[in-house]
C-alpha positions in Angstrom: 86.6 42.6 184.3 83.4 40.6 184.6 82.7 41.5 188.2 82.4 37.8 189.1 84.0 35.9 191.9 87.3 34.1 191.1 85.8 30.7 192.1 83.0 31.2 189.5 85.5 31.4 186.6 87.5 28.5 188.0 84.5 26.3 187.9 84.0 27.1 184.3 87.4 25.6 183.6 86.3 22.5 185.5 83.5 21.7 183.1 80.7 23.6 185.0 78.5 25.4 182.5 78.4 29.2 183.1 75.0 30.8 183.6 73.6 32.1 180.4 73.7 35.7 181.7 77.5 35.3 182.3 78.1 33.9 178.8 76.1 36.8 177.3 78.2 39.2 179.3 81.4 37.6 178.0 80.1 37.8 174.5 79.2 41.5 174.8 82.5 42.3 176.5 84.7 40.6 173.9 82.5 40.9 170.8 82.1 37.1 170.5 79.0 35.6 168.9 77.0 33.6 171.4 77.0 30.6 169.0 80.8 30.4 169.8 79.8 28.7 173.0 77.6 25.6 173.5 74.4 25.4 171.4 72.5 25.7 174.6 73.3 29.4 175.0 72.1 30.2 171.4 68.9 28.4 172.1 68.5 30.0 175.5 68.5 33.4 173.9 66.2 32.3 171.0 62.5 31.6 170.7 62.9 28.2 172.2 59.4 28.2 173.7 57.9 28.4 170.2 59.8 25.2 169.3 58.6 23.4 172.4 55.0 24.5 171.7 55.3 23.3 168.1 56.5 19.9 169.3 53.8 19.7 171.8 51.0 20.7 169.3 52.4 18.6 166.5 52.1 15.5 168.8 48.9 16.7 170.3 50.2 16.2 173.8 48.5 17.6 176.9 50.8 19.4 179.3 50.6 16.4 181.6 51.6 14.0 178.8 54.5 16.3 177.6 55.7 16.7 181.2 55.6 12.9 181.7 57.6 12.3 178.5 60.2 14.9 179.6 60.2 13.6 183.2 59.3 17.0 184.7 56.3 18.1 186.7 53.2 19.4 185.0 53.7 22.8 186.6 57.3 22.9 185.6 56.4 22.3 182.0 53.7 24.9 182.1 56.0 27.5 183.7 58.6 26.8 181.0 56.1 27.2 178.2 54.6 30.4 179.8 58.1 31.9 180.3 57.9 32.1 184.1 61.0 30.0 184.2 63.9 29.9 181.7 65.3 26.9 179.9 67.8 25.2 182.2 70.6 23.0 180.8 69.2 19.6 181.9 65.8 20.4 180.3 67.6 21.5 177.1 69.3 18.1 177.0 66.0 16.3 177.5 64.4 18.3 174.7 67.3 17.8 172.4 66.8 14.0 172.7 63.4 14.5 171.1 64.9 16.5 168.2 63.1 19.7 169.3 66.3 21.7 168.8 
């Protein structure tokens, strides 16, 4: 029904987080609110960049400082803020430890 490989769904049952696009597809197909799944998916489809920018501005961090605190590259942090890359799960967990979400 989802058009995904069988192994993909098996991995979900073995504690591998599905891609956000697949969770959204599931939600649309079965009329399930996205908040039913892990908080990460709700945040992924929200205005998370605004929350990260607010944290960054509130603390007056430079991109380099914020990237260092989050243990990511300067360019990775800049791409996340600009929207060139989406929020991935490991980054979500790091940001959550700083009460950004």
